[in-house]
N, C-alpha and C positions, 0 to 999 in steps of 0.2 A: 593589842587586840588579838594578835595571832597566838598569844599565850593561852587564851581561853580555849583554843582548838587543840592544844598540845595533848591533853589526855585522850581526846577522840582519835587523833592521829596515832598516838602511841598504842592505844587499844587496837586500832585497825592493823598496825604493823605487827603487833604480837599475835593477833589472830591469824593473819596471813602466814607468818612464819610457822606458827603451831600447826596450821592446816597442812601446809606443804610438808612439814616434818613428819606428821602422823601418816599421811598418805605415802610418803617415801619409805618410812619404816615398815608399814604394812606390806608394801610391794617387795621390799628386800627380805623380810623375815618370813613371809608366807610360804608354805610348802607348794612346790610346783610339780606334782606327780599326777599327771592326767591318766585316768584309767578308762576302760571301756564303758563303765557305768557313768562316769562324768561326761564322757563325750557322746553319750547316747541322746536321742531326742527326748524331750520332756513335754509335758502338758498335752500336746496334741496327739502323741503316740505314734507318729509316723515320720519317716525321714523327709527332710525338706526336698521338694521335687522341682522347684522352680526358682527363679531369681527373686531376690527380696524386693526388687523394684517393680513388681507387677502392679497393674492398676487394680484398685479396689472398687467395688460397687459403691455408688454414691449413697446408698442406704446406710452404710457403715457411718459415714460422716453425718448424715441426718440424725441418726439415733444418738450419736455422740453430742451433737448440738442440742438436741432435745434434753438429754441428760443434764448438760451444763445449765440450760435455762431453768429446769425445774429444781436442780440442786441449789441454784442461787435463790430461787423462791423460798426454799426452806431456810437458807442462811439469813434471809431477811425476816422470816417469821419468828425466829428465836429472840432477837433483841426486842422486836415489837411486842411479843407476848410478855416479856419480863417488864417492860416499861409501860404497859397498858394503863396502869393507874395514873401515871404522871402525864401522859400525852392527851388524855381526854377524848372527847368526841371527834375532834379534828383528826387525831392520829388513827382512830378507829375507822373513820370514813375513808381516809386516804389509803389505808391498807386494804379495805374492802374494794376500792376502785382498782388498786394494783392486782388483787386476786381475781377480780372479774376480767380484767384485760388479759391476764395469763390464762384464765379458763377459756376465754374466747379463742385465744391463739391455739390452745390445746385442742379444742373442738374442731377448729379449722384444719389443723394438721391431721387429726383423726379422720375427718371427712375426705381429705385429699389423699389418704392412703399412705402417709409417711410412716405410719407405725405398722403397716402390713409387711409381713415377710413372706415372700413367695417361695 
């Protein structure tokens, strides 16, 4: 019985060894010549002025959660749209109920001001 798992274990072992080898090789071979340009701040355009452990406003997390919720909605819509012919009326009504619930949640959060940025 254990012989059936031997290819899986072998594949797992080879992939771990290969991953560690590639990461080690890239760390050893890569050039390490920091310059002023590489050490300069990026994206935001100014020097970091405070500790990285500062507290963020709760709105950052609310917006992130809203993005995840509505991103998952789109992820459910793609397979539903592809298999719409096969699932029939039951699949259509269940997806409409799902979309209505999400729309009600979106309207609730909009009315509560979770999307407002002051």
